[in-house]
LUMKE-646870 format. One record per residue (C-alpha): y, x, z; residue in three letters; chain. Coordinates in nm, 4 decimals, decimal comma. Layout:
N
Y	X	Z	ala	A
...
***
This chain:
410
-13,5294	4,7714	8,9186	unk	A
-13,6002	5,0570	8,6782	unk	A
-13,4264	4,8732	8,3866	unk	A
-13,1293	4,7959	8,6141	unk	A
-13,0993	5,1558	8,7064	unk	A
-13,1086	5,2632	8,3442	unk	A
-12,8482	5,0001	8,2513	unk	A
-12,6314	5,1186	8,5298	unk	A
-12,6499	5,4836	8,4090	unk	A
-12,5474	5,3661	8,0536	unk	A
-12,2573	5,1702	8,1911	unk	A
-12,1360	5,4573	8,4055	unk	A
-12,1657	5,7083	8,1152	unk	A
-11,9710	5,4751	7,8806	unk	A
-11,7227	5,3987	8,1509	unk	A
-11,6507	5,7714	8,2111	unk	A
-11,5850	5,8311	7,8381	unk	A
-11,3751	5,5187	7,8125	unk	A
-11,1797	5,6363	8,1224	unk	A
-11,0997	5,9647	7,9519	unk	A
-11,0226	5,7989	7,6239	unk	A
-10,8008	5,5329	7,7758	unk	A
-10,6237	5,7869	7,9972	unk	A
-10,5128	5,9879	7,6955	unk	A
-10,4469	5,6820	7,4766	unk	A
-10,2375	5,4959	7,7313	unk	A
-10,1379	5,7849	7,9431	unk	A
-9,9860	5,9779	7,6528	unk	A
-9,8215	5,6538	7,5314	unk	A
-9,6798	5,6332	7,8866	unk	A
-9,5264	5,9770	7,8489	unk	A
-9,3939	5,9020	7,5047	unk	A
-9,2225	5,5818	7,6173	unk	A
-9,0395	5,7692	7,8917	unk	A
-8,9318	6,0400	7,6400	unk	A
-8,8358	5,7962	7,3566	unk	A
-8,6284	5,5635	7,5756	unk	A
-8,4196	5,8660	7,6700	unk	A
-8,3999	6,0170	7,3187	unk	A
-8,3459	5,6929	7,1180	unk	A
-8,1638	5,5030	7,3880	unk	A
-8,2410	5,1402	7,4819	unk	A
-8,1211	5,0121	7,1453	unk	A
-8,3065	5,2569	6,9284	unk	A
-8,6304	5,2208	7,1304	unk	A
-8,5825	4,8426	7,1124	unk	A
-8,5643	4,8666	6,7331	unk	A
-8,9029	5,0419	6,6887	unk	A
-9,0608	4,8167	6,9529	unk	A
-8,9383	4,5123	6,7608	unk	A
-9,0776	4,6481	6,4397	unk	A
-9,4083	4,7275	6,6122	unk	A
-9,4348	4,3650	6,7384	unk	A
-9,4515	4,2448	6,3741	unk	A
-9,6667	4,5296	6,2504	unk	A
-9,9205	4,4519	6,5165	unk	A
-9,9987	4,1334	6,3241	unk	A
-10,0699	4,3372	6,0147	unk	A
-10,3017	4,5577	6,2226	unk	A
-10,4722	4,2493	6,3523	unk	A
-10,5125	4,1212	5,9957	unk	A
-10,6662	4,4586	5,8906	unk	A
-10,9074	4,4534	6,1804	unk	A
-10,9911	4,0858	6,1302	unk	A
-11,1769	4,0399	6,4517	unk	A
-11,4274	4,3188	6,3696	unk	A
-11,3780	4,4969	6,7031	unk	A
-11,5820	4,2168	6,8677	unk	A
-11,7889	4,0814	6,5857	unk	A
-11,8996	4,4235	6,4411	unk	A
-11,9702	4,5677	6,7909	unk	A
-12,2083	4,2815	6,8540	unk	A
-12,3747	4,3261	6,5157	unk	A
-12,4162	4,6991	6,5761	unk	A
-12,5935	4,6196	6,9061	unk	A
-12,8315	4,3957	6,7239	unk	A
-12,8947	4,6379	6,4315	unk	A
-12,8912	4,9645	6,6179	unk	A
-13,2517	5,0460	6,5226	unk	A
-13,2153	4,9706	6,1488	unk	A
-13,0337	5,2542	5,9642	unk	A
-13,0068	5,0647	5,6277	unk	A
-12,8480	4,7698	5,8023	unk	A
-12,6062	4,9924	5,9817	unk	A
-12,5016	5,1595	5,6552	unk	A
-12,4402	4,8184	5,5134	unk	A
-12,2317	4,6841	5,8016	unk	A
-12,0194	4,9967	5,8211	unk	A
-11,9613	4,9990	5,4436	unk	A
-11,8788	4,6300	5,4428	unk	A
-11,6210	4,6555	5,7111	unk	A
-11,4592	4,9573	5,5600	unk	A
-11,4389	4,7780	5,2167	unk	A
-11,2976	4,4624	5,3736	unk	A
-11,0444	4,6483	5,5858	unk	A
-10,9175	4,8493	5,2840	unk	A
-10,8647	4,5333	5,0879	unk	A
-10,6777	4,3672	5,3779	unk	A
-10,4619	4,6831	5,4142	unk	A
-10,3516	4,6501	5,0528	unk	A
-10,2803	4,2753	5,0953	unk	A
-10,0654	4,3619	5,3971	unk	A
-9,8213	4,5604	5,1798	unk	A
-9,7769	4,2611	4,9485	unk	A
-9,7096	4,0296	5,2484	unk	A
-9,4587	4,2784	5,3913	unk	A
-9,2779	4,2867	5,0572	unk	A
-9,2316	3,9116	5,0796	unk	A
-9,0980	3,9350	5,4311	unk	A
-8,8150	4,1596	5,3050	unk	A
-8,6352	3,8338	5,2027	unk	A
-8,5450	3,8012	5,5685	unk	A
-8,2148	3,9937	5,6258	unk	A
-8,3057	4,1118	5,9752	unk	A
-8,6407	4,2541	5,8661	unk	A
-8,4932	4,3928	5,5422	unk	A
-8,2391	4,5905	5,7453	unk	A
-8,5162	4,7878	5,8960	unk	A
-8,7309	4,8054	5,5792	unk	A
-8,8047	5,1815	5,5962	unk	A
-8,9279	5,1473	5,9511	unk	A
-9,1635	4,8662	5,8488	unk	A
-9,3214	5,0321	5,5484	unk	A
-9,3709	5,3719	5,7218	unk	A
-9,5132	5,1972	6,0317	unk	A
-9,7581	4,9975	5,8191	unk	A
-9,9043	5,3188	5,6793	unk	A
-10,0496	5,3842	6,0287	unk	A
-10,3064	5,1186	5,9231	unk	A
-10,5067	5,4005	5,7583	unk	A
-10,6254	5,4917	6,1105	unk	A
-10,7041	5,1263	6,1787	unk	A
-10,9293	5,1068	5,8685	unk	A
-11,1490	5,4029	5,9457	unk	A
-11,1513	5,4316	6,3265	unk	A
-11,4842	5,2533	6,4179	unk	A
-11,4459	5,1898	6,7895	unk	A
-11,6675	4,8857	6,7285	unk	A
-11,9527	5,1173	6,6001	unk	A
-11,9337	5,3637	6,8900	unk	A
-11,9187	5,0709	7,1404	unk	A
-12,2151	4,8896	6,9792	unk	A
-12,4232	5,2067	6,9764	unk	A
-12,3265	5,2716	7,3387	unk	A
-12,2000	5,6174	7,2404	unk	A
-11,8403	5,6450	7,3450	unk	A
-11,8146	6,0325	7,3504	unk	A
-11,7239	6,0524	6,9733	unk	A
-11,4556	5,7857	7,0114	unk	A
-11,3104	5,9816	7,3055	unk	A
-11,2893	6,3039	7,1056	unk	A
-11,1060	6,1507	6,8100	unk	A
-10,8633	5,9605	7,0233	unk	A
-10,7900	6,2671	7,2294	unk	A
-10,7158	6,4859	6,9230	unk	A
-10,4949	6,2235	6,7464	unk	A
-10,2936	6,1407	7,0529	unk	A
-10,2347	6,4972	7,1501	unk	A
-10,1074	6,5541	6,7990	unk	A
-9,8541	6,2752	6,8419	unk	A
-9,7374	6,4113	7,1786	unk	A
-9,6940	6,7734	7,0645	unk	A
-9,5104	6,6863	6,7358	unk	A
-9,2835	6,4323	6,9003	unk	A
-9,1766	6,6673	7,1751	unk	A
-9,1224	6,9524	6,9229	unk	A
-8,9333	6,7698	6,6458	unk	A
-8,7957	6,4292	6,7692	unk	A
-8,4618	6,4982	6,9394	unk	A
-8,2274	6,2030	6,8841	unk	A
-8,1904	5,8607	6,7339	unk	A
-8,1666	6,0015	6,3854	unk	A
-8,5317	6,1171	6,4052	unk	A
-8,6850	5,7628	6,4254	unk	A
-8,8249	5,7926	6,0747	unk	A
-8,9688	6,1249	6,1566	unk	A
-9,1410	5,9819	6,4648	unk	A
-9,2923	5,7098	6,2516	unk	A
-9,4264	5,9626	6,0022	unk	A
-9,5841	6,1507	6,2953	unk	A
-9,7698	5,8277	6,3857	unk	A
-9,8826	5,8014	6,0212	unk	A
-10,0167	6,1657	6,0210	unk	A
-10,2009	6,0889	6,3479	unk	A
-10,3620	5,7793	6,1815	unk	A
-10,4795	6,0023	5,8926	unk	A
-10,6303	6,2582	6,1384	unk	A
-10,8000	5,9703	6,3180	unk	A
-10,9460	5,8384	5,9907	unk	A
-11,0791	6,1725	5,8674	unk	A
-11,2346	6,2629	6,2004	unk	A
-11,3993	5,9193	6,2352	unk	A
-11,5572	5,9397	5,8917	unk	A
-11,6806	6,2941	5,9601	unk	A
-11,8476	6,1868	6,2799	unk	A
-12,0136	5,8887	6,1235	unk	A
-12,1534	6,1014	5,8427	unk	A
-12,2697	6,4024	6,0522	unk	A
-12,3589	6,2602	6,4006	unk	A
-12,4938	5,9214	6,2980	unk	A
-12,5975	5,9990	5,9284	unk	A
-12,4122	5,6854	5,8096	unk	A
-12,4068	5,6575	5,4320	unk	A
-12,1645	5,4439	5,2393	unk	A
-12,3377	5,1955	5,0159	unk	A
-12,2479	4,9198	4,7682	unk	A
-12,2222	4,5730	4,9153	unk	A
-12,2313	4,2481	4,7252	unk	A
-11,9308	4,0239	4,7225	unk	A
-12,1590	3,7468	4,8713	unk	A
-12,2265	3,9675	5,1839	unk	A
-11,8671	4,0642	5,2226	unk	A
-11,7726	3,7004	5,2106	unk	A
-12,0230	3,6138	5,4764	unk	A
-11,9023	3,8825	5,7037	unk	A
-11,5428	3,7628	5,6704	unk	A
-11,6548	3,4100	5,7400	unk	A
-11,8526	3,5117	6,0479	unk	A
-11,5707	3,7146	6,1974	unk	A
-11,2952	3,4655	6,1320	unk	A
-11,3300	3,2989	6,4759	unk	A
-11,2657	3,6396	6,6408	unk	A
-10,9723	3,6942	6,4141	unk	A
-10,8056	3,3753	6,5065	unk	A
-10,8765	3,4164	6,8667	unk	A
-10,7293	3,7690	6,8597	unk	A
-10,4289	3,6394	6,6621	unk	A
-10,3644	3,3857	6,9313	unk	A
-10,4053	3,6409	7,2089	unk	A
-10,1627	3,8759	7,0334	unk	A
-9,8974	3,6159	7,0456	unk	A
-9,8467	3,6662	7,4179	unk	A
-9,6982	4,0105	7,3668	unk	A
-9,5986	4,0493	7,0003	unk	A
-9,4436	3,7038	6,9608	unk	A
-9,2692	3,7397	7,2897	unk	A
-9,1121	4,0745	7,1829	unk	A
-9,0210	3,9315	6,8443	unk	A
-8,8515	3,6238	6,9934	unk	A
-8,6595	3,8438	7,2465	unk	A
-8,5370	4,0760	6,9784	unk	A
-8,4534	3,7906	6,7369	unk	A
-8,2724	3,5677	6,9949	unk	A
-8,1283	3,8285	7,2230	unk	A
-8,0696	4,2061	7,1969	unk	A
-8,2742	4,5189	7,1405	unk	A
-8,1937	4,6261	7,4948	unk	A
-8,3773	4,3178	7,6284	unk	A
-8,6737	4,4226	7,4090	unk	A
-8,6729	4,7666	7,5703	unk	A
-8,6714	4,6036	7,9279	unk	A
-8,9577	4,3729	7,8514	unk	A
-9,1628	4,6244	7,6606	unk	A
-9,1380	4,9023	7,9215	unk	A
-9,2242	4,6603	8,2034	unk	A
-9,5187	4,5161	8,0018	unk	A
-9,6491	4,8675	7,9250	unk	A
-9,6409	4,9519	8,3002	unk	A
-9,8374	4,6334	8,3693	unk	A
-10,0850	4,7324	8,1006	unk	A
-10,1313	5,0715	8,2558	unk	A
-10,2290	4,8956	8,5802	unk	A
-10,4934	4,6948	8,3809	unk	A
-10,6591	5,0058	8,2240	unk	A
-10,9429	5,0162	8,4761	unk	A
-11,0394	4,6549	8,3990	unk	A
-11,0125	4,6950	8,0191	unk	A
-11,2314	5,0003	8,0356	unk	A
-11,4807	4,8227	8,2558	unk	A
-11,5184	4,5273	8,0232	unk	A
-11,5615	4,7564	7,7186	unk	A
-11,8262	4,9720	7,9012	unk	A
-12,0204	4,6764	8,0409	unk	A
-12,0168	4,4497	7,7375	unk	A
-12,3079	4,6118	7,5459	unk	A
-12,5266	4,6099	7,8508	unk	A
-12,4457	4,2479	7,9472	unk	A
-12,4960	4,1361	7,5849	unk	A
-12,8422	4,3150	7,5761	unk	A
-12,9714	4,2161	7,9236	unk	A
-12,7773	3,8974	8,0131	unk	A
-12,7843	4,0190	8,3719	unk	A
-12,6096	3,7410	8,5697	unk	A
-12,6364	3,9243	8,9000	unk	A
-12,4602	4,2290	8,7622	unk	A
-12,1927	4,0027	8,6100	unk	A
-12,1178	3,8277	8,9318	unk	A
-12,0618	4,1638	9,1024	unk	A
-11,8302	4,2738	8,8326	unk	A
-11,6204	3,9510	8,8582	unk	A
-11,6072	3,9825	9,2470	unk	A
-11,4936	4,3486	9,2498	unk	A
-11,2561	4,2994	8,9610	unk	A
-11,0665	4,0327	9,1597	unk	A
-11,0555	4,2430	9,4767	unk	A
-10,9463	4,5670	9,3000	unk	A
-10,6716	4,3790	9,1065	unk	A
-10,5095	4,2504	9,4258	unk	A
-10,5086	4,5991	9,5725	unk	A
-10,3514	4,7387	9,2528	unk	A
-10,0929	4,4524	9,2464	unk	A
-9,9877	4,5497	9,6034	unk	A
-9,9508	4,9227	9,5225	unk	A
-9,7700	4,8390	9,1987	unk	A
-9,5052	4,6327	9,3712	unk	A
-9,4480	4,9076	9,6407	unk	A
-9,3592	5,1600	9,3690	unk	A
-9,2098	4,9423	9,0983	unk	A
-8,8607	5,1048	9,1194	unk	A
-9,0003	5,4522	9,0998	unk	A
-9,2173	5,3517	8,7958	unk	A
-8,9163	5,2160	8,6111	unk	A
-8,7142	5,5229	8,6857	unk	A
-8,9969	5,7421	8,5581	unk	A
-9,0173	5,5432	8,2378	unk	A
-8,6532	5,5066	8,1407	unk	A
-8,4175	5,6595	8,3963	unk	A
-8,1719	5,5053	8,6346	unk	A
-8,0464	5,2362	8,3924	unk	A
-8,3940	5,0604	8,3762	unk	A
-8,4257	5,0407	8,7592	unk	A
-8,1550	4,7754	8,7499	unk	A
-8,4209	4,5486	8,6052	unk	A
-8,6965	4,6007	8,8664	unk	A
-8,7191	4,2193	8,9128	unk	A
-8,8557	4,1841	8,5591	unk	A
-9,1353	4,4265	8,6343	unk	A
-9,2216	4,2670	8,9737	unk	A
-9,2536	3,9187	8,8106	unk	A
-9,4580	4,0494	8,5186	unk	A
-9,6901	4,2305	8,7718	unk	A
-9,8300	3,8916	8,8678	unk	A
-10,0204	3,9263	8,5393	unk	A
-10,2435	4,1994	8,6924	unk	A
-10,4971	3,9883	8,8746	unk	A
-10,4725	3,7163	8,6140	unk	A
-10,5349	3,9389	8,3068	unk	A
-10,8069	4,1434	8,4902	unk	A
-11,0157	3,8365	8,5275	unk	A
-10,9280	3,7157	8,1780	unk	A
-11,0791	4,0441	8,0432	unk	A
-11,4017	4,0065	8,2402	unk	A
-11,4554	3,6418	8,1701	unk	A
-11,3821	3,7002	7,7987	unk	A
-11,6001	3,9381	7,5884	unk	A
-11,8028	4,0607	7,8967	unk	A
-11,9002	3,7057	7,9904	unk	A
-11,8557	3,4341	7,7310	unk	A
-11,9065	3,6486	7,4150	unk	A
-12,1897	3,8582	7,5782	unk	A
-12,3842	3,5346	7,6544	unk	A
-12,3263	3,3984	7,3047	unk	A
-12,0429	3,1509	7,3725	unk	A
-11,8049	3,2947	7,1093	unk	A
-11,6567	2,9496	7,0331	unk	A
-11,5594	2,8884	7,3886	unk	A
-11,4123	3,2360	7,4090	unk	A
-11,1904	3,1521	7,1131	unk	A
-11,1080	2,8027	7,2339	unk	A
-10,9612	2,9637	7,5543	unk	A
-10,7321	3,1747	7,3382	unk	A
-10,6403	2,8896	7,0981	unk	A
-10,5598	2,6361	7,3719	unk	A
-10,3495	2,8704	7,5918	unk	A
-10,1612	3,0232	7,3015	unk	A
-10,0901	2,6868	7,1311	unk	A
-9,9580	2,5663	7,4752	unk	A
-9,7348	2,8846	7,4889	unk	A
-9,6057	2,8507	7,1325	unk	A
-9,5285	2,4801	7,1614	unk	A
-9,3327	2,5274	7,4823	unk	A
-9,1589	2,8355	7,3429	unk	A
-9,0563	2,6321	7,0331	unk	A
-8,9472	2,3453	7,2704	unk	A
-8,7191	2,5773	7,4650	unk	A
-8,5682	2,7066	7,1408	unk	A
-8,5049	2,3600	6,9886	unk	A
-8,3562	2,2277	7,3206	unk	A
-8,1298	2,5353	7,3386	unk	A
-8,2966	2,6187	7,6773	unk	A
-8,4420	2,9521	7,5660	unk	A
-8,3530	3,2359	7,8128	unk	A
-8,5002	3,5745	7,8862	unk	A
-8,6286	3,4515	8,2217	unk	A
-8,7810	3,1276	8,0782	unk	A
-8,9812	3,3451	7,8381	unk	A
-9,1186	3,5655	8,1088	unk	A
-9,2260	3,2733	8,3322	unk	A
-9,3778	3,0919	8,0376	unk	A
-9,5788	3,4096	7,9513	unk	A
-9,7347	3,4197	8,2954	unk	A
-9,8121	3,0436	8,2981	unk	A
-9,9893	3,0603	7,9576	unk	A
-10,2041	3,3571	8,0677	unk	A
-10,3028	3,1688	8,3871	unk	A
-10,3998	2,8656	8,1733	unk	A
-10,6369	3,0967	7,9823	unk	A
-10,7953	3,2118	8,3009	unk	A
-10,8579	2,8590	8,4166	unk	A
-11,0159	2,7657	8,0822	unk	A
-11,2442	3,0686	8,0796	unk	A
-11,3332	3,0123	8,4396	unk	A
-11,4297	2,6505	8,3577	unk	A
-11,6543	2,7604	8,0692	unk	A
-11,8153	3,0371	8,2775	unk	A
-11,9068	2,7997	8,5533	unk	A
-12,0237	2,5277	8,3259	unk	A
-12,2257	2,7309	8,0732	unk	A
-12,3427	3,0479	8,2602	unk	A
-12,3473	2,9942	8,6333	unk	A
***
């Protein structure tokens, strides 16, 4: 009972910091979307969103599944300073190499005329990867010390908000806005390294090629799983922008971001609980988390639908409220994704079933991509078909994770 009490305190402490961090990270992004849709218009905002949908795959490549793999390793190595120095150094080295490779890949993509037409957006946006290299959310999460992560996110996001409101005034300032994102990434990187060195006494050490290769090999399952998961949003946005118009991209992206805001509590919960569940394997606690996640998600879904028109107006003005049906249909993802979160890293990964975790991503995403391709080939691809397919694929993932959870854990 004493251990449970201590574990509960750790979870609540991490959850409070994660709440603050996510509020500023997503909340400020929420404010920015409302501002940028008005300043850039639906077409201009759709352009940077479409570029972002492709850049997110480079961000994924740079992170290479480390946010889950490295967090788990830090939990295991938390008492060994030399091992922590080595794992932090290894991941920074690998990420830097992947960042350089990303620029080479982007150069090759310039042969596509539609991508080449927005080349300046792509190359500037990719520079934000500096922040991805050096921001060690995986380290702070594994050490169950989320306060430093909260501080650096807060400062970097406030910087974006202030500079955007001061200097970004119309569609001609899109490049300037992207450079503001790059600056924020650099600030994020500098602060992260400073905290690692001063608060955790992390030292950067040489790592053999053999060890780097092993880390890449061990984390590849997480990479492929994350790549599959990213397809649900980034591939969807890419296809909408490629097959339809940038205005449709804006409608889908704004609606999706609103749904993601509703999912913030569940994302924070699974991040806060993960280290404790991984350390204690407490099934009783896990059952309670699953139960209350489902009940809370249904309440949020109801509230969300009651105020869907007002939310769209807040995000983009009167024009976007014409598309309230898109938001209401996408809101069905709230209870589905909330349970997907909890049954993912907090359940399957925490109990050591990493392969099953990734299988759920691979199977559901493969299903999604095959049907998406089928719709395209048969000339049946419509905006509404894409949205319905997106929901069905996420529900399939929930069913698969539920099956593995019941079979292997309960």
